[in-house]
C-alpha positions as CSV (number, residue, x, y, z in Angstrom):
1,M,-161.7,-61.0,-8.6
2,A,-164.7,-60.7,-6.3
3,H,-167.1,-57.9,-6.8
4,W,-167.8,-55.7,-3.8
5,S,-171.4,-54.5,-3.4
6,P,-172.1,-51.7,-0.9
7,L,-174.3,-52.4,2.1
8,D,-177.9,-51.3,1.4
9,P,-179.3,-50.2,4.8
10,T,-182.9,-50.4,3.4
11,R,-182.5,-54.1,3.1
12,V,-181.5,-54.8,6.7
13,D,-184.4,-56.2,8.7
14,L,-184.1,-55.4,12.4
15,T,-187.6,-56.3,13.5
16,D,-186.4,-59.4,15.5
17,F,-183.4,-57.6,16.9
18,D,-183.4,-57.7,20.7
19,V,-181.8,-54.5,22.0
20,T,-182.4,-55.3,25.7
21,A,-180.1,-58.3,25.6
22,I,-177.2,-56.2,24.2
23,A,-177.9,-53.3,26.6
24,G,-177.8,-55.7,29.6
25,R,-174.4,-57.1,28.5
26,V,-173.0,-53.6,27.8
27,T,-174.2,-52.5,31.3
28,D,-172.6,-55.5,32.9
29,R,-169.4,-54.9,31.1
30,V,-169.3,-51.2,32.0
31,T,-170.0,-52.1,35.7
32,D,-167.2,-54.7,35.6
33,L,-164.8,-52.1,34.1
34,A,-165.7,-49.5,36.7
35,K,-165.1,-52.1,39.6
36,D,-161.8,-53.0,38.1
37,A,-160.8,-49.4,37.8
38,T,-161.8,-48.8,41.4
39,Y,-159.8,-51.8,42.6
40,V,-156.7,-50.7,40.7
41,T,-157.0,-47.1,42.0
42,V,-157.4,-48.2,45.6
43,G,-154.5,-50.7,45.2
44,L,-152.2,-48.0,43.7
45,G,-153.2,-45.6,46.5
46,L,-152.3,-48.2,49.2
47,L,-148.9,-48.9,47.5
48,A,-148.2,-45.2,47.5
49,V,-149.0,-44.8,51.2
50,Q,-146.9,-47.8,52.1
51,R,-144.0,-46.4,50.0
52,A,-144.3,-43.0,51.7
53,Q,-144.2,-44.8,55.1
54,V,-141.1,-46.7,54.2
55,R,-139.5,-43.5,52.9
56,R,-140.4,-41.6,56.2
57,R,-138.9,-44.4,58.3
58,E,-135.7,-44.3,56.2
59,I,-135.4,-40.5,56.7
60,E,-136.0,-40.9,60.5
61,R,-133.2,-43.5,60.6
62,S,-130.8,-41.4,58.7
63,L,-131.5,-38.4,60.9
64,R,-130.8,-40.4,64.1
65,R,-127.3,-41.3,63.0
């Protein structure tokens, strides 16, 4: 059976770790998610308006009869 040794944070060397590259990718991903959310919201809003228009026309037709 393999022996599990806990991670010792004092042995982790982060001197060559480039935070700016990760931050740029995170920023790009958040921006993309915000754009997608906006597109979905606008699309759902348009569908709701169209559905309301169709329903209004159906009610008008039923009242004319």
